NUFI-224210 format. One line per field, with one value per residue (C-alpha): z, x, y; residue in three letters; residue number from 0. Coordinates in pm, 1 decimal, decimal comma. Layout:
pz	Z  ...
px	X  ...
py	Y  ...
residuo	ALA  ...
num	NUM  ...
//
This chain:
pz	-2668,5  -2795,2  -2609,2  -2472,2  -2574,5  -2233,6  -2162,7  -2021,8  -1960,5  -2127,4  -1796,7  -1622,9  -1903,0  -1889,3  -2172,4  -2217,1  -2435,5  -2289,4  -2630,1  -2942,4  -3268,6  -3349,4  -3694,6  -3774,9  -3965,7  -4271,3  -4256,2  -4124,1  -3812,0  -3482,5  -3449,1  -3758,4  -3644,9  -3281,9  -3449,3  -3621,8  -3338,4  -3104,2  -3385,6  -3410,9  -3756,9  -3645,1  -3312,0  -3143,2  -3304,3  -3648,1  -3565,0  -3468,7  -3143,0  -2882,4  -2746,7  -2353,2  -2078,5  -1729,5  -1494,8  -1172,0  -1166,7  -1360,1  -1767,5  -1991,0  -2370,5  -2589,6  -2906,4  -3030,0  -2817,0  -3033,6  -3057,8  -2626,3  -2609,9  -2823,5  -2597,4  -2279,9  -2427,9  -2542,6  -2171,0  -1998,8  -2208,3  -2132,5  -2533,6  -2431,9  -2146,9  -2248,9  -2533,1  -2615,7  -2627,6  -2659,4  -2352,1  -2440,4  -2222,8  -1934,4  -2125,1  -2515,2  -2340,5  -2469,0  -2164,7  -2317,7  -2605,6  -2320,7  -2183,8  -2502,6  -2576,6  -2251,9  -2207,5  -1988,8  -1696,0  -1490,3  -1504,2  -1821,8  -1658,1  -1947,0  -2263,7  -2475,7  -2845,1  -3063,5  -3370,3  -3373,4  -3168,2  -3195,1  -3131,4  -2778,0  -2905,4  -3233,0  -2977,4  -2694,0  -3041,5  -3188,9  -2845,1  -2777,9  -3118,3  -3028,6  -2663,3  -2858,1  -3070,2  -2819,4  -2651,9  -2965,9  -2947,7  -2571,5  -2625,7  -2556,2  -2909,7  -2916,0  -3249,7  -3295,7  -3376,1  -3034,8  -3159,1  -3423,7  -3756,8  -3917,5  -4151,9  -3982,9  -3872,0  -3519,0  -3327,3  -3073,2  -2875,3  -2773,3  -2448,2  -2439,3  -2726,4  -2710,2  -3118,4  -3093,5  -3283,8  -3259,8  -3593,4  -3748,9  -4079,9  -3817,7  -4091,7  -3814,6  -3906,4  -3761,9  -3762,7  -3570,3  -3210,9  -3225,5  -3442,8  -3729,6  -3646,4  -3943,3  -3902,6  -3898,9  -4050,9  -3727,0  -3948,4  -4258,5  -4292,5  -4380,1  -4693,7  -4685,5  -4312,2  -4265,3  -4527,5  -4297,9  -4136,9  -3766,4  -3594,8
px	484,2  643,0  723,4  1074,7  1069,0  1062,3  1174,9  1494,4  1669,5  1969,2  2132,1  2059,3  2221,9  2591,4  2886,7  3033,3  3318,7  3593,5  3589,8  3412,0  3493,5  3409,3  3223,9  2943,4  3045,4  3060,6  3219,8  3030,4  3096,4  2862,9  2849,4  2645,6  2342,2  2423,9  2340,6  2052,9  1911,7  1997,4  1761,3  1491,2  1558,1  1587,9  1468,2  1595,8  1312,8  1453,5  1775,5  1795,4  1672,4  1994,8  1985,9  2056,5  2146,6  2066,1  2344,6  2333,0  2086,8  2228,4  2144,9  2454,1  2394,4  2491,0  2519,0  2482,2  2709,0  2812,7  2423,1  2385,3  2686,8  2482,7  2167,6  2345,7  2471,5  2074,6  1955,9  2206,9  2080,5  1719,4  1687,7  1524,5  1425,2  1384,0  1492,5  1299,9  1545,0  1525,3  1599,2  1786,6  1615,8  1835,7  1814,5  1910,5  2226,3  2577,2  2765,8  3094,3  3062,8  2934,2  3294,3  3464,6  3275,1  3337,4  3642,6  3523,7  3744,2  3472,3  3202,2  3031,2  3010,8  3183,3  3370,7  3646,0  3608,8  3915,0  3999,3  3964,6  4163,8  3930,0  3641,5  3544,6  3586,3  3397,1  3095,3  3120,9  3096,2  2794,9  2615,9  2714,8  2582,3  2279,5  2209,9  2235,4  1975,3  1742,9  1829,2  1687,8  1366,9  1318,5  1350,4  1086,9  878,0  651,2  455,3  255,5  -66,1  -7,7  45,9  226,2  113,9  285,4  528,9  576,5  929,4  1000,0  1029,0  1280,6  1335,0  1676,6  1660,9  1618,5  1806,1  2224,4  2333,5  2695,2  2914,6  2683,9  2789,0  2455,1  2353,8  2066,5  1977,8  1979,3  1846,2  1762,7  1413,0  1351,3  1418,1  1322,2  1547,7  1376,5  1461,5  1394,5  1428,3  1805,5  1945,8  2086,9  2284,6  2308,2  2229,7  2447,5  2319,1  2399,5  2417,1  2077,1  2124,9  2443,9  2410,7  2382,4  2568,6
py	-398,7  -704,6  -936,3  -921,0  -534,7  -321,4  57,6  162,0  494,8  481,6  578,3  244,6  59,6  -50,1  -112,9  -452,2  -272,9  -43,0  180,8  224,4  321,2  665,8  563,7  323,1  3,2  158,8  500,8  765,6  928,2  860,8  1236,6  1263,9  1057,2  1237,1  1606,9  1421,2  1306,6  1615,4  1813,7  1593,7  1467,1  1104,1  914,7  616,7  420,8  502,1  294,9  -51,6  -201,3  -242,1  -591,2  -620,9  -865,0  -872,8  -1014,8  -982,5  -688,8  -500,2  -393,5  -447,9  -369,3  -645,3  -500,8  -136,7  55,1  336,0  383,1  331,0  620,0  889,1  782,0  818,0  1218,0  1239,7  1158,9  1372,2  1714,5  1624,4  1475,3  1185,2  994,7  639,3  375,9  58,9  -217,9  -586,4  -784,6  -1103,9  -1399,4  -1589,3  -1936,2  -1763,1  -1567,4  -1691,5  -1649,0  -1749,0  -1521,2  -1233,0  -1323,3  -1251,2  -914,1  -777,6  -595,1  -315,7  -172,6  0,9  -212,6  -43,2  240,1  462,0  392,3  582,3  701,9  558,6  679,7  1049,5  1296,9  1588,3  1392,6  1553,0  1910,0  1826,4  1666,6  1944,8  2190,0  2001,9  2070,3  2438,6  2548,1  2349,7  2483,7  2806,3  2738,4  2643,1  2959,3  3126,6  2937,5  3065,2  3419,4  3613,1  3665,3  3954,7  4079,0  4387,6  4195,8  3982,8  3594,4  3502,7  3356,6  3078,2  3229,2  3567,7  3670,5  3671,4  3997,3  4040,0  4342,7  4421,0  4423,9  4032,9  3910,3  3971,3  3867,4  3745,0  3491,9  3172,5  3044,9  3058,9  3223,8  3421,2  3719,9  3949,8  4301,7  4636,2  4786,1  5104,2  4994,4  4629,1  4336,4  4112,1  3755,0  3536,1  3213,3  3083,8  2794,3  2662,9  2376,6  2243,6  1826,1  1627,4  1434,9  1073,6  1028,3  873,9  595,9  490,2  105,0  168,1  -127,8
residuo	MET  VAL  ARG  ASN  GLU  ARG  LYS  LEU  LYS  PRO  LEU  GLN  ILE  ARG  PHE  LEU  HIS  ASP  SER  ILE  ALA  HIS  ASN  PHE  LYS  ASP  GLY  PRO  PRO  ILE  LEU  ASP  THR  PHE  THR  ASP  LEU  LEU  TYR  GLY  GLU  LEU  THR  PRO  GLU  ASP  LEU  PRO  MET  ILE  GLU  VAL  ILE  ARG  ASP  ASN  ASP  LYS  TRP  TYR  SER  PHE  ASN  GLY  HIS  ARG  ARG  LEU  TYR  LEU  TYR  LYS  LEU  LEU  GLU  GLU  HIS  ASN  VAL  ILE  ASP  GLU  ILE  THR  VAL  LYS  VAL  ILE  PRO  ASP  GLU  ASP  ILE  ASP  TRP  LYS  ARG  VAL  GLY  ARG  LYS  LYS  SER  THR  LYS  ASN  ASP  GLY  GLU  SER  VAL  LYS  VAL  ARG  GLY  ASP  GLU  SER  PHE  VAL  ASP  SER  ARG  ASP  GLN  ILE  ILE  GLN  THR  TRP  LYS  ARG  SER  GLU  ASP  LEU  ASN  GLN  VAL  GLN  ILE  THR  THR  SER  GLY  GLY  SER  ARG  HIS  HIS  GLY  GLU  PRO  TYR  ILE  VAL  THR  PRO  GLN  THR  MET  SER  VAL  GLY  ASN  THR  GLY  THR  HIS  SER  ASN  ILE  SER  ASN  ASN  GLY  THR  GLU  ALA  VAL  PHE  ARG  SER  PRO  GLU  ILE  ARG  THR  LYS  LYS  LYS  GLY  CYS  LEU  GLN  CYS  VAL  ILE  LEU
num	0  1  2  3  4  5  6  7  8  9  10  11  12  13  14  15  16  17  18  19  20  21  22  23  24  25  26  27  28  29  30  31  32  33  34  35  36  37  38  39  40  41  42  43  44  45  46  47  48  49  50  51  52  53  54  55  56  57  58  59  60  61  62  63  64  65  66  67  68  69  70  71  72  73  74  75  76  77  78  79  80  81  82  83  84  85  86  87  88  89  90  91  92  93  94  95  96  97  98  99  100  101  102  103  104  105  106  107  108  109  110  111  112  113  114  115  116  117  118  119  120  121  122  123  124  125  126  127  128  129  130  131  132  133  134  135  136  137  138  139  140  141  142  143  144  145  146  147  148  149  150  151  152  153  154  155  156  157  158  159  160  161  162  163  164  165  166  167  168  169  170  171  172  173  174  175  176  177  178  179  180  181  182  183  184  185  186  187  188  189  190  191  192  193  194  195  196  197  198
//
C-alpha cells in the first residue's frame, strides 16, 4: 500500500459537512452510483480516493462526503467492509481551511441530503429491490440432474418460493409442479452514470 494510504471502515469516518447535495458536481444523482456499487457494477476502487484527517483521535473526511455517505450505506448492508483512504499528514493539514469547511452540527455522525425531497424514498426503494434480488439468489436451487451447469435455468419448487410483485421482470413459468426461474433482469443499468465526475 502506498505511503499515507490505509484501510478504514466507512462508519469510522466522520463528516465535516452537515449536508450533501443529492447529485455529483456535473449533475448525475448519487443514487445512480449507489445502485452500481450495490450491484457490484462499481467498487470503491473505481472511484477517486477519499482524503481524511485525524483530529482528537477521530477520523474526518476532508473531501468526498457524498462518496462517504454511499460507502456508509454499503457497510451498513454488509456490501463492503473497508475502503482505502489517503491520510493527510498532520504537518500538511490547513486547519484554517478545515475550520471553514466544518459545518457539522453533530460532530460528523451524519449528514442531511439536500435538493431532492424524494431522496429517502428513492434510496429505500433501491435497497428493498436489491434485498429482494439477494433473497432470490438464496433460494434453494434444485435441478433434475443435481448440480446446475452454466446456462441452465434455475429450478425452484413452489414450496420454496413465493412470487409476488417485486418490480422485476422475472419471467416465471409453470412447469408441472415446479416453477422455472429464468435469469430475471433485476434492474436496467443507467447509461452514462459511470462517466460521471465523482467529487
